[in-house]
N, C-alpha and C positions, 0 to 999 in steps of 0.2 A: 670343099669341106673345110671346117675349122679343125686343124690338126695340131697335136702335140708331137713333136719329133724327138725321139730318144735314140742317140747313137754316139759313138766316141771315136773310133779309129778311121783310117783312110777308107776302109771298105764302105763306111756309112755315108761318105761325102757325096758320091754320085746320086744316092737316093734322095738326100736333102735337095740337091740341085734339081732333080727331076720333079719333085713335089712342087717346088717353087715355080718351075717352068710350066707345069700343068695348070697353074693358076690357083692352087689351094692356098688358104690362109694359114700361115704357121703361127699359132698362138704363142708358142714358146719352144725353145730347143733345150733339151736336157742332155747333159754329157758328164763325163768324169771330170773332176776338178783338175786344174793345172798342176803338174808335178815337176820336181827338179829334173833337169835333163842337160846334156852337153857337158863340156869341160867345166864350165862355171857353175853348174848345178843350179841354175836359175830356173824358177818356175816357168814352164812352157805350156801354153794352152794346147789342148788336144786338136787334132785335125778338124773335127766337127765344130769345136768352139771357134777356131780361127775362121772357118768358112761361114759360120752363122753370123759372126760379127761383121764380116765383109759384106754380107747380105742385109745387114741392118736389123737382124732378128734378136729378140730377147734371149739371153742365154742363162740357164740355171744349172748349177752343178752341186746339188746337195750330196753329202757323204752317205746319206741313208734316206730311204723313203718309208721307213717303218714307224716314224713318230707322227703324231696327229697333226702337228703344224705343217709338215711337209705334205701330208696327204690332203689337208684342207686347201693348201696353196695350189696343188695339182687340180683338185676338183673345181676350184674357183675359176679356172681358165675356161670352163664351159665348152670343152672340146667335143666335136662329133666323134673323133677317133684318135687313138694314139698309134703312131707307126714306130716300131722298135727294131733296131738293127745293130747288133753288137754293142749294146749299151754298157753292160758291165755291172749292173746292180740287179738284185732280185726285186721283182715287183710284187708287193703284197696285194692281197685280194681287194682291198679298198681302192688301190690304184687301178687294178685291172678292171674294176667295175665302174670307175668314174666316168669315162667317156660314153657317149650314147651308144656307139657301136663297139665298145670295148677297146682292146689293144691288139693290133696285128703285128706279128713278128716276121721278118724276112730271114729265113734260115738257109744256109748254103749247103744243103744236101737234099737227097730224096728221102724224106722221112717215111718210115721210122728208122732208116739206116743213118747212122752217125748223128744221133742226138748229142748235144754237149758242145764243148769248148773249141775243138779243133777239127771240124768236119772236112775242111779242104785238105789239110795235111794228111789226115787219116785215110781219105779216099785214095790218094795217090800212093801212100805207103802200103795200102792193102792190095793195090793192083786193080782197083775197080775200073771197069770199062767206061762207066758213065757216072755222072753226078748231076746236080741241078740246083734249082731254087724252089723252095716252098714258101707260100704265103700262109701263115698259120694263125688261127685265132688263139691268143694266149690264154693259158690257165695256170693253176698253181704249180703243176709238175714241170719237170725239166724237158722242154720241147715235146710235150705230150699232147698238145692241143690239136683240134681238128684242122684239116688243111682245106683252104678255099681254092687255091690255084697252085699248080706245079708245072715246072718246065725242065726238061732233061737236056743234057749236053754231053757229048762224048769227051773223054779225057785224052788228049793227044799223047802219042807214044813218047815224046820227049818233053812234055809239058811240066813245068815246075809249079809249086804252090803259088809263087808270085804271079805267074802268068794266068793261072786258073783263077786266082783271087780277083784279078782285074776283070776277067770275063764275067765271073759270077756277080760281081758288084754291079756291072752294067745291066746284066740280066735282071737282077733284083730290082733295080731302079725302074726298068721298063714294066716288070710284072706287077709291082705295087701300084703303079699308075693305072694299069688295066683293072686291077682289083678294086680300087676306089671308084672307078667309073662304073663298075658293075656291082657295087656292094650289095644292093638290095636284091639282086638276081642270083647271087652266088649261093651254092649249097656247101656247107662245111661238111667234109667227110672225115669220120673218125679214123685215126691211124690204126692199121691192123696190128694185132698182137705178134704176128710172125715177122721176123726179119729185123727186130730191134737190135741195134748196136750203139755203143757209146764211144764218142770221140774224146778220149781223155786228153787233157792239156798236155802239150809237148814238154817233156823233161829234157833238159840239156844233156843228161846222161845218155840219151838215145842217139846223140849226134856222132859219137866215135865210130868210125868205120872198121868193121871186122872183115878183112879181105878173104877170110876163109869161107865166108858165106857165099851162096850162089850169086852170080852176076845180076839176076833178075831182082833179087832182094836189095843188093847194094844200089842198083840203079834207082829203085823206088825210094830208098832212103835218101839218096842225094837229091832227087827231084822233090821229094815230099818235105824236106827240111830247108829248101831254098826259097827265099833268101835268109830266113831266120829259123832256128839258130845257126844253120849251116852245118852240114855233115863235114867232118874233118878227119885228116890223117896227118901223120908226120912224114915230111920229105926231108931227109937229112935231119938237121937240128931244128927245122922250122915246122910249126903247126900251120897247115894250109886247109882252108875251107874249099870244098868241092861243091859247086853250085849249079852245075848242069852236066848231064851225061846222056849217053845213048848206048844201047846194047851192041856188043861186037861179037862176031862169029869166031874170033881168035880164042886161044886158050894157052895156059902156061902155069907156072908155079905161082900160087896166090901171092899177091902183093908185088909182082914184078912188072915193070914197064916193058911192054912188048914191042913198041915201035917208037918212031919219032913223032907220032900223032897223039901222044898222051893216052894210049890205051893201056889199061892196067888189068892184069889177070886176077880173077876171083877164084873161089873154091871150085866152081864150075863156070866156064865161060869167062867173059871179060867185059869191061865197060870202057868206052872212050869218053874222056872228060872234055866238056865243051866250054866250061866257065869255071874260074877259080879265083881265090882271093888269098893273098899273103897277109900276115898279121900287120896291122897298121896301114894297110893300103886298101884301095877300092877294089871292087869286083872287076874282073877283066875277062874278055873272051879268050879262048885257048891260045890263039896266035899271039896276042899281046902278052899274055902271061908267060908263054914260053920264051919270048924274046928277053924277058927280064929275069927268068929263072930257068936255067937249063935242067931238063928232066930227060936225059938220054935213055935210049933202049938199054935194058939191063938194070936200071935203077931199082932198088928195093924200097918200097914205101911202107909206112906203118910201123917202122922199127925205131 
């Protein structure tokens, strides 16, 4: 098929690779424009932009698709279909209608649960047992379109957003290739009205850990905000991000380190930290972190 690909972050890159590998013709790649990044604040292309150029594909990064010129340029590509995954711009109706088969979106949840911006984080933070990928026919509403294919997967007991992100990206790449191969035989099923939830964008204010909360909630917060923005606490004078955890059967006074294995008491129960990051340093596994920063039994954190 002749495809317009629309995506921006790392999550989208395996999908682009899968479409190319499957032999589809990529008419053009749309992504967000390069933005200042790094210490020098030089414009840096997005992951999809960089990958598309490496593949020799045409890259377009309009700041809006609402004007007639942008819409005409999109329609002129004569695409059979557009594949959209974490693109970052609203698609007006003229764009949705331009390709022969419209626009398909790869969404990282089991719709209608977790429509919106941060479905992977929210699924972990809410304690969902499973999540998945939906291939959805796009319409004007926010993730409201009918679903053509879906695939579920269990969420691991210690899985972080980063790990689940990578698994779902690979699942999405596989599922969209299946969908395109069967496009004329698939039946789009309307999303039910029951079970709708919205995955609001993550606010950095959600990252501060309150050790008075139950361990199950703290564990979900740590895993759901890893690697970004990273749930954090104070250990002595340092602000430390906690990026991995597991529930522990120990208990004690909230915010107290209970052993030499980096187990911290919560309001009820405790969590064992498995990955952490000091300010200005890279993320480290527990053993490496503790060799560089002593956190002995009896230490009070969060103060």
